[in-house]
N, C-alpha and C positions, 0 to 999 in steps of 0.2 A: 503494499499499500504506500502511494507516495505521501511524502510529509505533509504537503498543501493538502491532502483531503482530511487530514486531524484537526482536530480542535484544540488539542493540548490538554484534555481533560478525560479522566477515566469514568466510563459510565458501566456499572456493575461488573468491575474489574477488567473491563476492556477499553481500549483506547477508541474514542468514538470519533465518527466522521462528521463532518459538516453535515447539518440539518437544515431542512427548509425553514425559512424565517419570514414571516410578515415585514413588509415595509409600512410602517404605522405611522398616523398623524394623531395629534391629541389636542385637545381642547385646553382652554384657560386653567382648568383644575387637573391637568394631566392625565385625563380620560381617553382612552381609544376612541376615535368616533370614525375612523375611515382606515383602511389597511389594504395595500396590495398584494396579490400572492404570486410567489415565484414559480408559476405553471410551468414556465418553459424548462425549469431544473427539476420538475417532478418525475420521479422514476416509476412509479405505479399507478393504480386507477384512482385512489381515494387520496383526496388532499389531506395532510394532516391537520388537526383543527387547530392548531397553533399557526398554520400557515395559510388558513382558510381567509378570503378576502371579506372585507367588512366595509358596508356603505348604509349610513343611515340617512335615507331620504330628506326628512324634515328636521329631524332632532334625535341625539341619542337620549332617551328617557332616563329617569331614575329607576333603579331596578327595584321589583317587585319581589318581598319572600314568597316562595313557592306556596306555603300555607296559606297566605293571606289572599292568594289570586284566584279568581273564577272569571268566566265570561258567558254573555246571555246569548240565547238563540231566540231572536223573535221575528215579527213581520208576517208575512203570508204562510204561518204555521197554524195548526190546532192545538198544539200543547207548548207553548214558549216556556224555556227553562233555563237555569244555569247550571253550569257544571265548574266543580273545584278541579284542580289538577289532580287529587287522589281518585275522584270520580271519572275523570276521563281516562286515567290509566286502567280502570276496571272494565271499559269496553274492549271488544276486541281489537287487538293492535295489527300493524302492518309496518314491514320496513321496506323502504324504497331507497335505491342508488340511483342518483341524477346528478346531472351536471347543473350548478346553478351559475348563470352567466349575466352580468348586467347588460341591460339593453345599449348600454353604450359602449361595452368592450369594443375596442380596436375601432373606434368610430374614426379616428385619424385617419386611417387607411382609405376611406372614401376619398379625401381631398389628394391623397397622394397618388391613387391610382389613375385618378381623373387628370392629372398634371396640374392640379390647383396647389399644390405644394411641392417643393423640391426637397422638402427634409422628410425623410423615412422614419415614421415612428419607430422607436426601439426601446426594449425595456432597459437597457443599460447604457453607459456614454463610453465609447472609447473601446477598450478592450477590458473594462472591468467585468466581473461577472456578477451575477445577482448578489451572491453571499457578500462579496466585499462592498457592494453598493449600499445593501443595507447596513453594515456596519458603519459605515460612513456617516448615515443619516440617522441612524435609530435612535440616538439621543440628542438630535438636533431640536426637538419639540417642534416640528415642522406643523404649519396651519393648514387646514384643509385645502386652502387656494395653492399653497405652495406644493403640496402634494400632487395636485392636480396638474400642476405646469411642468412637473418632472417627466421623463421618458415614459412615452405612451404606448408601450407594447400590450401584447397578450396578458393582462394580470389581474381582471376583473372577472375572473370566473374560476370556478373549483369544483372538484367532484367529491361528492360526500354520500354517506349512509344516514338515511332518516328513520326514526321509528315513532310511530303515533298512530293516532285513530283517523280511520277513513271519514273525510267529510261525509259521505253519502251516508254511513251508520247514523252521524249525527243529526242531519236533516231528516231521516226516516224516522228516527226518534222522537222528532218533534212534530211528526204527522204534517210534513210539507204539503201545502196546497198546489197539486201539479197541473191544474187545471189554470191557475194564475199566477203561478210562480214564474218570473223571467230571469232575475239574477241573484246571485248571493253576494251580498256587500259585506266584506271583511273588514273590520275597523281595528286598527292599532291603538295603543295608548301612547303612542309618540305623538306630539302635537308640536307644530311649528309652522312657521311661515315660508312658502316656497321661494326661491331666489328667483325673482322676475328678470334678472340680467340674463339667466339662461335664455329665456324667451327672446328677449330683445336681441341678442346676439345671433340666435338661430334665424330671426326674422330678417336680420340686417338692417334694423332701423329703431331707434329711440322713440320712433313716432308710432310704431306698430300697436295696435289696442289688444296687447295682452291682457291675459286674465290675472288678477292679483286678489286672490281670495282670502288673504290675510292669515292668521293663525288656523291651521286646521289640523285634524288627525290624519294621519296616511290612512288610505282606504281603497279599496278596490271592488269594483261589483265584477263578479266572474259569471259567466254565460253558465245556463243550468247544464249543458252537457259535459263542459270541464269539471263542473263543481259535482258532479256525479260519476268521474272517471275513476277507477277502482285505485288508482294511484295517487289520487289528490288527498292528502292527509293533512291533519293538525298534529304537528311533531313535537314532542318534548325531549326527545333524545337525538343527538348527532355523533356519528362515528363511534356509537358504543357507550357513550357517556351522556350525562344530563346535559341538556342545552345549555350554552353559556349566554349570559345576559347580551353580550355584544352581538350574537346571533339571534336574538329575539326571545329570549327566555320571559316568563316560564313555557309558553307555548307559541308556535308560529305555523303559517299554512305552507304547504310544500305542493308546488304546481308544476310537477314535472313536464318538460318539454317548453315551457313558457319562461321568458325572461325573469330575472330576479324580482322585478318590481311587482309583480304578482305573488310574490311568496311572503305575503304580509306577516310583518314581525310583531311581537309584544302584543299578540291578541288580545281584544278587549270585548269584542262583540261581533256575532254574526245576525246579520239582518237580511231577511229573504223579502225582495219586492217584487211588485208585479210589472214592473218596467226596468229597462237599463238604465241603472242610475249613472247619472254624468258625473262620476268622480274626477277630481281634478288631474288626478294622475293617471287619467284615460281618455281624457277629451282635450287636454292641452299639451301635456309634456311627452307623455309616452305614446306617440302616434307617428304613423308613418305616411308621408306626404311628399310632394314636389317644393311645395313652399308653404310659409305660413298662411297664406291666403287660399291655399289648394282646398275646393269645396268638397274634394272626394278622399279626403284623411280617414284613415281607418287606425282603430287601436292597434298598438303591437299586442301582439298574442305570442303565437307559437315562434320560436326560433327558427333560422334556416338550416342550410345543410354545411357543415363547416370542418374543414381539416387544417392544421397548422403543423408546421415544420419546428421541432424543438432542437434538432441538431442534423447538419450544420447551420448556424445562422450566419449571417453578415460577420459577427463580430469574430467568429471562430476562424475566420480566413488570418493567414494562409494555412492552409493545411498541405500533407504531404500527399504526392502519388501512392497509390496502393489501396487497399480493401479499407472502405469505411461503411458503416451502417447508418443510413439514412433514415431518421425515426421522427414519428410525431404522434399527435392525438387526433380523432375525428368524432363528430357527435352531432346529433340533429333533433329539431323540435318536433317532428313528427315519427320519433320511432328509430329502430336499430340502423347502425351505418352496415350496409353489405358489401361495399366496395370502397377501396383507395386506388388511385392511379398516380403515379409519378412520372414528372418529365424531367430529363436532365439538360434538355436544350431550349429552354425557355417556352416550352408550350407547343414545339413542333411536332413532337412525338410523345406518346403515352404509354406506360407499361404498368400492368398490375403490380401492388405492394402486397405484402403480407398483412393480413389482419387478423389479430389475436383473436381468439375466441373469447366472448364474454356473454353471459345469459342476460344481462340488464341492458333493456333497450334505451332506457334515458341515460345511461352513464356512457362516456366517452369510450372508445376502443383504442387502444395502442396499434399502431400499424409501424412496418419497417420494410427498408429496401437495401439489401447487401450490393454496395456500389464499388465496383472493382475500376478505379480510374488509372490510366497508365500516360495520360496524355496531361502536362501542365496546360493551365490557362485559366480562362474566366467561365465560370459555369452558373447559369441561371436555374436553380433547382425549385420546381413547383409541385405542388399536390392538390388533387382535388378527389372530393367524396361523395358517394351515393347512397341514398337512405332507402328504406324499405318501401317508403311512399313514392318510390319512383323519381325522385327528385336529385339533379347533379349540381353540385356545387358551381359558380354562385346561386343564390335564389334571390336574395335581397336587392333590390333597385338601390341607388343613392337617394337619398331623403334628408330634407333641410335639418332635420333633428339629428341626423347621423346615428341612428339607432340599426340593430340587428345586422351589423357587418358580417358577412360570411363570405368576402371575395377572396381572390386567390393572390396571394402575396409571395412574389419571388424571393427565394434566399440567393443573393448574390455571393457566390464564394470563389476563392482564388485557389488553385491549386499548384504547387510548387515540386521540382525534383526532390 
């Protein structure tokens, strides 16, 4: 084992290797409110909890003791009731493994691939690897704005295991009125004022008539078919342990295949409505459209079909001639990945990569290709994925809020003798 792989610390009697670490940002009181995940350095399918990305949409709320917490189910139901955490855990449980991806993850790549930006988004600067980058900034008490201005690569997504109660079971227990129910509004106890500047910047004008709702709880109105999906759950456990506060404890909603903004954290209320509730975060901010004034804007729902290259990336150049394992991850918002192709010539030709078996349709799959390169030069490596719904990457068109990016980003690599 190379010395630079060791932390210099012994764990359970053995020298430990470098571990995945979040790049965190804290508030004025020193509490973590935002964290990027070192996904490009991840080896397996599950992102360790202490490397999982964190993003509070309106505000990081004060913690609630599990024994003091409960949430209510009301609205278009015959038997409204409340559930404590203990009562929730007594209901039949389900474990789901899925990718959680922020709707804005990799959004800067839209401008880069369109030629509107000459700067390619990167997770790191220069030849620093993620570990060194984190060590440099982890004690800097960076603000949220400072963190968001740092290198902008694939780091607002993670893969996890979630255990909880199917939302379907909770709704059925409440006696949902199926003849009138249209949406299931999920409300968190995190309350804050959305940043209107995000909408002004996206609209391209400070004169735009953007919505400014004031202080609101974070809420989302889930369509009935997704609410009744077997894998949509109210989770209290994450990666085999009790859910952490920064990830939505005591309980949060898990909506596999859909972007992370649907995964309402710090659950406070479930309200069944007879209409599609116009929640701010699905009518104003998390929408797909060509412009702010586009009359055909739609809610951001399922993710596209996506693959990423984790090695080699631009920063690994130069590499030597010989045998190299090109590798990465692939996932989709409509189910399992069935195929990944790789190109070593900038997209002129494509070859099937090896896709590892996984029974979890909502979790990403690892893929790899053994590349034997004997000629020095410049290589543009690309990957594209296919899912069980028949979609081929890319799926999502460029949009003014830069959400749900699933484009093909070349990895530019120099090979030397």
